[in-house]
N, C-alpha and C positions, 0 to 999 in steps of 0.2 A: 311342132317345135317352132316353126317360123312364126306362127301366129302369136305364140307366147312372147317371143322376142319383140314382135311389133307392138304388142300391148304394153311393153315396158319402156318403150322409147319416150313417150310423152311424160310419164311420171319421173323418170330419171332425168330428163332434160329440165323439168321444173325444179328438181332438187339442185342440179348444177347451177341453174340460173339464180336460185335463191342464195347459194353460196357465193356466187360472183357478186351479186348485189349487196351482200353483207360485208364484203371486204374491198369493194372498189373505192379508190381514193376519191374523197369529196371534200368540199370546203367545210370548215369547222361548224358553221351553222347547219349545213345539211346533215353532217354526221350526228348532230344532236337530235335530229328529228327522224333519223333513218329507222323505219319499222323493222321489227325482227323477222325478216323475210323467211329464214329457215323454219322458224316456229310456225309462222302462218301456213307455209306449204305443208309442213308435217301435220298440222291440224286438219288441213283440207284432205290430205290423203288418208288420214286416220278415219275421217268421217266417210269418205267416198269409197274406199277399198280397205276396210279393216282386216280382211283376210290376207291381204298381200303386203300391207305396210303397217308394222307394229313396233314392238319394243326394240327389236334388233335394228330396224331402220332408224329409229330415233337415236339409239346409241351411236351408230355409225355417223349419222348426220351431226349429232352434237359434238362428237370427237373431231369431226372435220371442221366445224365452226371454231372449236377451241384451238385447233392447230393453225388454222388460217388467220384467226384474229389475235393470236398470242395470249389468249386468256389462260387462266389456270386450267390445266388439263383435267377434264372431267366436269368442269363447272357447267357449261352449256349442255353437256351430255346428261347430267343429272336432272337439270331443269327440263330438258326435252323428254326424258323418260317419264317424269311426273305428269306433264301435260298430255303426253301420248296415252298414258295409262287412263287418265280421266276421259280422254276422247274415246278410247276403246270401250271403256265401261259404259258410256252413255251414248254411243254412236247411233243406235237405233232411235233413241228419243230425239237426238239433236238433228239428225239428217232429215227428219220429216216434220220438224217444228217450223213455225213461221220464221222468216229471216230476222225479224227484230229479236226474237228470243234466242236464236242461234248467235246473233251478233253480241248480245249481252253475255252469253255463255263463253264466247271466244274472248270477250273482254276479261272475264274472270280467269280464264286459262292463261291469257297473257299477263294478267296481274300476278298470278302464281309464278309464272316463268320469271318475270322481273324481280319478284320478291326473293326467289331462290338465288338469282344472280346477285342481288343486293346483299343477301345474307352471307353468301360465300365470299363476296368482296369484303364484307365487314370482318369476317373471321380471318381473312388473309391480310387485313390492314390496308386495303386499297380503298380510297375514297373516290366516289363518282358523284358529280353534281346531280341534284335531284331532277333538273331539267332533262338530263340524259336518261333518266329512269321513266319519267312520266310522259314525255313527248313521244317516244317510240310506241309506248302502250296506246296512247290516244290515236296516233296516226295509223297504227296497225288495226285498231278497232274500226276506224273510219274506212279503211281500205278493204276490210273483210267482205262486205257485200259485193264489191267490184271483183275481188279475187274469186269469190264463190261463183258468180255469174260467168266470168271469163273462163275459168277452168271447167265448169260444167258444160259450157258450149263447146269448147275444144274437145273435151272428152267424148261428148255425144257425136261430134263430127268424126273423131278418130274411130270410135266404135262402128259407126255407119260405114266408114271406108274399109275397115277390116272385114266386116260381115259381107260386103258386096264383092 
């Protein structure tokens, strides 16, 4: 039982950190280029541990983002569910493909995520500048290889610590 709790500390802390990074106050210029941290973390955990982090995690994380950011309730949750489903469907292919191919796939997933947010904002009558749609997408894609490497290293270190 204790080992199961220890193995959840690292993933839960990444979700909490992603939520904090998504709502921390920043200057207007930095807000316009803030990557979608919760989506990136959810994509990582969907690929790394699909048996433990799936649609329910995506729903809870998306609702937390909606609540913390003041977005329309369910907007981020719906977008998070869609990209998580895609990640779950193709996780075996994505996890063992080259980093360039995985990065392009993550770009596509983030594009879908941003499109869903754009669509819901349009239906709700909320206008968002295009720079606030494209820049987070590009920054998130550029950060993906770094996030993947960092999280993989920490996860391997955590697993080695638990096994010893």
